[in-house]
KEMAR-82549 format. One line per field, with one value per residue (C-alpha): residue number from 0; residue in three letters; y negated, z negated, x. Coordinates in Angstrom, 1 decimal, always signed. Layout:
num <- [NUM_...]
residuo <- [ALA_...]
c2 <- [Y_...]
c3 <- [Z_...]
c1 <- [X_...]
! end
This chain:
num <- [0_1_2_3_4_5_6_7_8_9_10_11_12_13_14_15_16_17_18_19_20_21_22_23_24_25_26_27_28_29_30_31_32_33_34_35_36_37_38_39_40_41_42_43_44_45_46_47_48_49_50_51_52_53_54_55_56_57_58_59_60_61_62_63_64_65_66_67_68_69_70_71_72_73_74_75_76_77_78_79_80_81_82_83_84_85_86_87_88_89_90_91_92_93_94_95_96_97_98_99_100_101_102_103_104_105_106_107_108_109_110_111_112_113_114_115_116_117_118_119]
residuo <- [MET_ASP_ALA_GLY_SER_ARG_LEU_ALA_LEU_VAL_LYS_MET_ASP_GLN_VAL_GLY_ASP_GLN_VAL_ALA_LEU_LEU_TRP_SER_ASP_GLY_ARG_GLU_SER_PHE_PHE_GLY_LEU_GLU_GLN_LEU_ARG_ARG_SER_CYS_PRO_CYS_ALA_VAL_CYS_GLN_GLY_GLU_ALA_ASP_VAL_LEU_GLY_VAL_VAL_ASP_ARG_PRO_LEU_VAL_GLU_TYR_SER_ASP_LYS_SER_PHE_ILE_LEU_ASN_ARG_MET_GLN_VAL_VAL_GLY_GLY_TYR_ALA_LEU_GLN_PRO_ALA_TRP_GLY_ASP_GLY_HIS_GLY_THR_GLY_LEU_TYR_SER_PHE_SER_TYR_LEU_ARG_ARG_MET_SER_GLY_PHE_GLU_SER_ASN_GLU_ILE_ALA_ASP_ALA_SER_ARG_GLU_SER_HIS_TYR_ARG_LEU]
c2 <- [-52.3_-55.2_-54.9_-55.9_-53.3_-50.0_-46.8_-45.4_-42.3_-43.7_-40.5_-36.7_-34.1_-30.4_-29.5_-25.7_-24.2_-27.5_-30.6_-33.9_-37.0_-40.6_-42.9_-46.7_-47.2_-45.6_-42.3_-39.0_-35.7_-32.3_-29.2_-25.6_-24.2_-21.4_-23.8_-25.9_-22.9_-21.4_-24.9_-25.3_-27.2_-25.9_-23.9_-20.8_-20.7_-22.3_-21.4_-23.8_-24.5_-23.2_-25.4_-24.6_-25.7_-22.1_-21.6_-18.1_-18.0_-15.9_-13.4_-14.9_-12.5_-13.8_-12.5_-13.7_-15.8_-17.6_-19.6_-20.6_-24.2_-24.7_-28.3_-31.0_-33.9_-37.0_-37.1_-40.3_-42.1_-40.4_-36.8_-34.2_-31.1_-28.3_-25.5_-22.3_-19.3_-17.0_-19.2_-21.0_-24.8_-26.0_-27.6_-31.3_-32.4_-35.9_-38.3_-38.6_-34.8_-34.6_-37.3_-35.5_-32.3_-34.3_-35.3_-39.0_-40.8_-42.8_-44.7_-46.5_-45.6_-43.7_-45.3_-44.9_-48.2_-49.1_-49.2_-45.7_-43.0_-39.3_-36.3_-32.6]
c3 <- [-23.1_-24.6_-27.2_-30.1_-29.3_-31.2_-29.5_-29.9_-28.8_-26.7_-25.6_-25.8_-23.8_-23.4_-19.7_-19.3_-21.0_-21.4_-23.7_-22.0_-24.0_-22.9_-24.7_-25.0_-22.8_-19.9_-20.0_-20.1_-21.7_-20.8_-22.9_-22.3_-25.3_-25.6_-25.5_-28.3_-30.5_-30.1_-30.9_-34.1_-36.4_-39.7_-42.2_-41.7_-38.0_-38.1_-41.6_-44.1_-45.4_-48.7_-51.0_-48.9_-45.7_-44.3_-42.5_-42.5_-39.4_-39.9_-37.4_-36.1_-34.4_-31.9_-30.6_-27.8_-30.4_-31.2_-28.0_-28.4_-29.5_-31.7_-32.5_-32.8_-35.2_-35.7_-39.1_-40.7_-37.4_-36.7_-35.9_-34.4_-36.3_-34.1_-35.5_-33.6_-33.0_-35.1_-38.2_-38.2_-38.7_-40.9_-38.2_-38.0_-34.6_-35.0_-32.1_-31.9_-31.8_-29.0_-27.1_-27.4_-26.2_-23.2_-22.4_-23.3_-25.4_-28.0_-30.9_-31.4_-34.4_-33.3_-34.5_-33.8_-33.1_-33.9_-30.2_-29.7_-29.0_-29.3_-28.3_-28.2]
c1 <- [-37.4_-35.5_-32.7_-35.0_-37.7_-37.9_-38.4_-41.9_-43.8_-46.7_-48.5_-48.2_-50.2_-50.1_-50.1_-50.3_-47.3_-45.5_-45.7_-45.2_-44.1_-44.1_-41.8_-42.1_-39.0_-41.0_-39.1_-40.8_-39.8_-41.1_-40.6_-41.7_-43.6_-41.1_-38.2_-39.8_-40.5_-37.0_-35.5_-37.4_-35.1_-36.5_-34.4_-36.5_-35.5_-32.1_-30.9_-29.5_-26.0_-24.8_-22.7_-19.6_-21.4_-21.7_-24.9_-26.4_-28.6_-31.7_-33.0_-36.2_-38.6_-41.1_-44.3_-46.6_-48.4_-45.2_-45.4_-49.0_-49.3_-52.4_-51.9_-49.2_-49.3_-47.2_-45.5_-44.4_-44.1_-40.8_-41.4_-43.8_-44.9_-46.3_-48.4_-47.8_-50.1_-48.0_-48.7_-45.3_-45.6_-42.7_-40.6_-40.3_-39.0_-37.7_-38.1_-34.3_-34.0_-36.6_-34.8_-31.5_-33.2_-34.3_-30.8_-31.4_-28.9_-30.7_-29.2_-32.5_-34.6_-37.7_-40.9_-44.6_-46.4_-50.0_-50.8_-49.5_-52.1_-51.8_-53.8_-53.5]
! end
């Protein structure tokens, strides 16, 4: 990928209990469904800061359905939004968040290109 290129999600697939993501730089990310669900970045799962910046972390209870992925959609060309079997679906996993979870350093702006294709 040359310096002028923007990072894009090229493909995503669910393979058993994992989600596989292919990025435009040729790297692949793999996430277990349980790992993804427990890493949900939404305020319901992670809490949100009050005016003083104190985060009250909620107690999230999981069931077997919590780790069943019903669908995954691209939001705004910058994030994935999974819908889980327990009804939870408010988490937006930005491409940069997913790259960091994969251990890749990325200062590039994540962007979905027209040529990208997705399926789940």
